[in-house]
N, C-alpha and C positions, 0 to 999 in steps of 0.2 A: 505493501498500500504505499503509497506515494505522499511523501510529508507535505502537509499546508501551512501550516504553523512556522511564521518565521523567526520562532524564538527556537523552536526544535528541529526548524534548518540552520539555522544557525550553529546550533549546539552541534550536530551532523558532521556543520563543515571543518569545525575548531578538532574535532577530533578526528577525522580524515587526514585534515593537514598535520596535527603533528605525530600521527603513527607514522605517513612518508617523510615528515621531518627526523622521527628516530632513525627509520632507516637510512637516510642520507647522510647523517652525522654521524653514524657509525663506521661507513666509507672513507667520510672525512676527516675522523679521530688517527687514519691511518696514513695520511697526506704528511710528509715533512714540510719546514719551515721554508724553502724554499719555494713550492708547491702553490702554498698556504701566500707569499707575498707576491707573489704572482697572477694569482688572483685577486685578492686585496687591491694589486696596483690596476688590472681591467676594470673592477667596480669604481674606480676613482677616476680613469681616465670617462668613463662611459656617463659617469654622474656629471662631473665637471662640464662634459661638452654640450650638456642639457639644461646645467644652470640656470637660464633666463629662461626657457620655455618652462622648467619646471615652476621658476618664481612666480611665473605668471598665470600658471595653470591656479597654484595655490591662491594668489590674492584673486583672482576671478571669483575660485570656488567658495571662498571662505567667506570673500569681504573684507578682511581684515589686511591690514598695513600696506604697503609699497611695495609690488613687485621686484623693483629697483632693488631695495633692500633685502627681499626675499633671495632675489637670484646673488645677491652678495652673501648672504647666510649658506644657502647652498654650494658654494664657491668656497667659505671656511670648511663647511662638512666634508667636503668632497677633499679637495686641495690640502687644505689646512691640516687639517686630522690625518691624511695618510703621512706629508710630510714629519709630523710629529711621530707617527708610530710606526713609521715602517722597517727601522734599524729595531726594533722590539724583539727579543726572542721570548716566546710565547709558549712553543711545546717542546717538546724535549728539555736536554738541559739548558738552563737558562742563567743559572749561578753555580760558580765554581769557588771555595774556599778551601786550599791547599793546607794552610795553616790550620783551620780549626774543624778539616777531614768533615766538611759540610757539603753536600751537592744538593742543588735545588731542580727539580724536575716539573715541568709545567704541564698540567692536562687540560682539556675540556672540562668544562661545566657540564656541558650537553646539549641542550635544546633549551632554549631562551623564550619567554613570552615577552612581548615590548609593546606599551602599549603609548598610543603618539598623540599628541594632542593637536588641536586645529589651530592653534596660533603661531606654532612651526612646525606643518604639518612635512612638507618634502626633506628640509634642512635636517632635522630630526631624524627621518630614515636612514635618508644618507650615512646620518654617523652612524646611527646602531650597527646598522651592516658591517658597515667596515670593521669597526670594532668587534665584533660577535664574530666575525670571519677569521679574525687575524688573529683571534685566540683559540679557532678550530672549532666553534658552534654553530649548529643551524640556528635559524629565528624564525618566529613566529607573530606576525603583525596583528595587533586590535588598533584599528584606523578609527579616530573620532568619526562619526557618522558625516559632520559637515564635511570635512577636506576627502572623504573617499575615494573619490575619482582621482584626485593630485597624490594622492598615497599609495592608490594600487597602479598608476603608471608609474610611480617612482621605484616600487617595487619589480615591477617588469624591466626596468631599464637593468636595474642591478641584478635583478636573476640571471638575465639573458648576456649579460655581459660574465657572470661567474661562469654559468656552465661552458659560454664557449673557451673560457679560460683555464677548462679541463674541470672543475667544480663538481661533484654529482646533483644529478637534478633531484629536485627535493628537497633542496637543501633551505630555501627563501621563501617563504609562506605571507599571504597578506589575508585575512577576513574579508569577503564579496556580503555578506550580510553581516552587519556588526549592529549586536545585539546586547546588552546586558547581560541575559543570560548565555549568551556565547561566550561573552567575554570573560564572566564569572565562572564558566567553564575551562576557557584557555589556564586560567590563573591558577584554578583548584587541582587542573587534572595532572595526574601520577608521572606523567609523560613529560612534564615540563623542571627544567631542574632549577632554574633562575629567571626570575621576574625583574625585567627592567622597565621601570614605571615612572613616564614621564607625564604628568598633566595635573588635571584639580584634585584638590585633599583629599575627595571622598574616594575618587578612585585608587590613591596612593595606600589610603588607609588600608582598602580592600587588599590590596596587593598584599600588604603584612599580614593580615590575617587570613592569608589564603591557604595556608598549612605549605606551602612552598616558599623558599628561600627568594626574599627580593632586595631590589636596593631603590630606592624611591627617595624623591625629594619634595622638599615642601614649598611652601609658596613665600614668596621675596616682598617685601615691605621695605625698600632702602631707603636710608637718611645719606644724603650727601651735606658733609658739614664743609662748609667756609668759613675757614679762621682766618684769623685780620693779618697774618700774614700774607696770606695767599694772593697769588696774584688773579686780581680778580676778573678780566678781563678774559684771562687763559682758562680760569677755572666754569664762568658760566658759556664760555664755549663749547667746552666737553661737556660739562652737564646738556646741553640745549643736543650736541651729537648724538650723544647716547639714548635720550627721551624722545628723540625724532625718528629714530632708526626704528624701520618697518612700525615705525607709530607705537611705539613700547610697547610692543608684544613680548620681548623677552623679558622674561621674570626678573632678571639682575638690572630692569629699568633703573633709574633714580624716582622713588614715589613722594620724597619731600626734602628743601632745600632748608637747611638750617644755617643762621651763621648770629655772628656777633652787633649787638646793637651800635658798636661803635664804625662800624662799615655797613650797616643796613640799606642805609638812603644807597648808597654806594652800589652797591649788590642789588638794590632793587632795578635803580637806572642802569643799571647795564644788563638786565635780563629783560626788560623792556626796548633796548637799542637792538636787541637780537630778536627780538621776537616773541618775549612775553607778554601778555595781558594778562593783568590780576582784574579778577572777578569781582565787583562790589554789587549791593544793593538787589534789584531785581534779574541782574545777571546771574547773580551767585545764588540767588533763588532758585533759579529754573534750571540751570547748570545741575544743582545739587539734586533738583525731584529728580533727574533723570538717570542717576550715574548705581544706584540701586534698585536691585526688585523689592517687591513686597516683605522678603523676609530677611534684608540685608546684606546679603548676596551681590558682586559685583554685575551689572548690566549688562548680559551679552553684545547688547546692540551698541554699545559705547567701545566696547574692545577693538582697539588697533585702527582705530579711527583718528582722522586727524582734528586741529583743533576747530577749521571751518566747519566740518563734518558735524562736531558735537553742539556746535553754536547754530547750526542751521538745525538741528534734533530737537535742542531747546528752545527754540525760536526765539535768538538774540543777534543782533548787527555786532559784528568786531570786527577791527581792521585788515584787508586781505593779507597783510604781511607776518600775520598772528601763526605761530610755530606751537604756540604750549600757554595754556591758559592754568592761572593759579590762582590760588585762594590765601590769605593771610589769615594763619590760625593758631588759635593759644591753646587750644587743649587736644589730648590725644584718646581715643575711644573708638568702642563697637557703632557707637552712635555717631560718629566723625566722619562720615566719608573719605574726604579728604586726608584725613590721618592713616589712610587704611590701603594696601594694593589696587595699584588701578594702574592695568592694561594698554594704556592709552594718553593722547596728550594732557593729562592732568597733572599738577603738581601742587602740594600744599607747601606753604612758606612760614615757616618759624623764625621769632628774634629771640634770642638770649643774651643775657649779660656777658658772659663768659664763657670761657671752653670747660670748665666743670659743669656748668648748667648744661652746653651741651653735650657733654658727656651722655647726662640723666637723662635728657629730652631724647635723642637717639636708641637709650637703652628703651625707653618707654614706645618707642616706636617699633622697636622690634618684638617686644610684646605686645605688641598687636596687630601680629601676622605674620612676623616675618627672623623670625628665632634661628638663627643657624647659617641664614642664607649670605645676607654677602651689605656691607657700609663701607661710602665711599667717603674719602678727605681730602679736601685739597688745604695746601699747607706748606710752609717752609720751615718752619719749625720743629725739629727733629723729636726733640722731649714731648711735645704735645702727640704727634705722628704715634709715638713709642707706647704713650699714657691710656691713650685710645684702642690700639693693636693687643697691649697686654689685656684689658679690662672688658672687652665688645665681645656678646656670645656668638658671632660671626664664622664662618667657614672662610669666607673673601674677605681680606681686608685691604681697599684700594686705594693706592696713594698717588694723586694728583694725574689721576687718567679716568676716563668714559668710564661709568660703570658698567652698561651693559659690554663695551667690547673689550675692556680687562677682567670681566669674570667668565667670558667664555674663551678666553687666551687668545685674541686678537691684538689688543694695544699693551697685554702684557706677555709674560713666560710663563704664566698658569697653562696648562695640559688643554689644548681648542676640545670644546665638550659644549651637549647641549642636554647632557644632563648632570646638574649642580648639587652635589649631596650637600644637606643642611647639618650634618651629624644626628646624636642624638638629643641634642636639645632643639633642635627641628624637627626630630620624628625619621633621623634619615640613618641608616645605620653605617652611612660610609659621609664624611666631610669633603671628599675628594673631589674634583672633575673627572667623571667617571671614565674609565676606558679601558682596552683589551685588557690590563693586569689584573680588574675588577672580575674579569667573567674567566677567569681559568681557578684550579684548584694547584696548590705547591706541595707536591711531595718531596720532603725532606730525607735524603740518605745520609745518616750519620754514623760514621766510624767508631769504635771504642777508642777510647786515649789511654796512652801507655802511661803508668803508674807513675813512673819515674819523671815523666814531661808534668803531672798534676804537684810534685810536690814543690810546698813553698818554705820560703825560710824562714826559721823558729823566729828570729830576731824582727823580722817584718810585722809579727803576730803578738809581737810582746810576750806575754804568759801563758798565751795557749800553745796546746800540744800537740800540735797537727799530727803528727807520727799517732800517738798515741790512740786518737780520735780514729783515723784512718786504720787503725788496725782494729778498733770495737767494731764499725761500722763495715769491715770486710768478716770477721768473725761470724759477724750477726747474716749477711748474705749467706756466707756458707751453711749455716744452720738451719736455713729458711730452704735452701736448695736438698740439705738432704733430708729433712724431714717432708 
């Protein structure tokens, strides 16, 4: 009897894909590092060539962001990621320590379930496929329904390139009938060895509670502190460059500017000169009214929109050259939309007395939906920079760089990545920019140590009789073995 229900069709499709992926991965696990590298190179080349077309497709399908920036994301996800991982040893002997007599051997985790968001669909698929296959794994994608066509097309390009370069067929899959039931089956299936979750908080929590190992990310609510010693013009240029990149759809984009009262007016004037528009009165009320849903969540209709798009939606008129809409705020909280994550051309603006107060305010902003993610600072004062770095609960502390580009490894030497770990404090299993080394198991081969090499000079340990303790330990081990 043919299945008619969409949820059952989705579940059936997932089970079939996992079965095929498991079979292909068993073959792929026998490939040499050289053969794997050849396949990864081919996928990089194919996706890089299609970066513009895929960027246009993603932008048209989702209505989010700018295709030019999505093209750039695709280029980062392909060539940028490839250049970073190409020389990594992931399979077989990956490290040897002759002195300690330890050899580390990399093995694939197996088949990976990958959740893909609508904000960065094609770039995230490219990046996850490259790091998954680089580490010898198969991968099955659960696409966001609103980006289905662009995600499927990206998977087709990558799969074709991989197979032509020698990969076994069935190594890369994508659900064509995405449903919550199907995605749930994917995450909970015993044939899945690891979940790589990028998406909303609810989806990431579901991944961690699925019963399978998972790597997920939390939301970002990134404060950018402009300290009094900063080059104000350069600082605002970098913030605007970051916030307008793909209309703020990257979770590492700035969500609030925090600055000191002694330079606040200069900072505001610089923001205005670079396309910032401060909302007040009726304009502020109308924009605030469309920022969230009735339940207090981010309104998906404003995600990835330009300042002019938001103004039109809110029914207000703003200068045509406006790039970012800002609201001066004093408080932080769940009932203050501008103090939360806004994946669009909206920013909060806070004024504080000094860097100590800025420290406290940035902490409050992070607690309001961004713990463990990212914080940016613009300053020439190394003492203050270090104070912030030591005390802030973030995984990426970015200094004098655009937050978006810095976090994903474009304007910094961080690993290029579209899955940004938030550490335990942010509900994530890692605080790293996720890469191939997170997708392997490491087998440690350790040789026994000669007793004469373990001897330590007695005078180094004052009155402790090491020989006597060693003798007691050895006698105890012998007794256990004899018994």
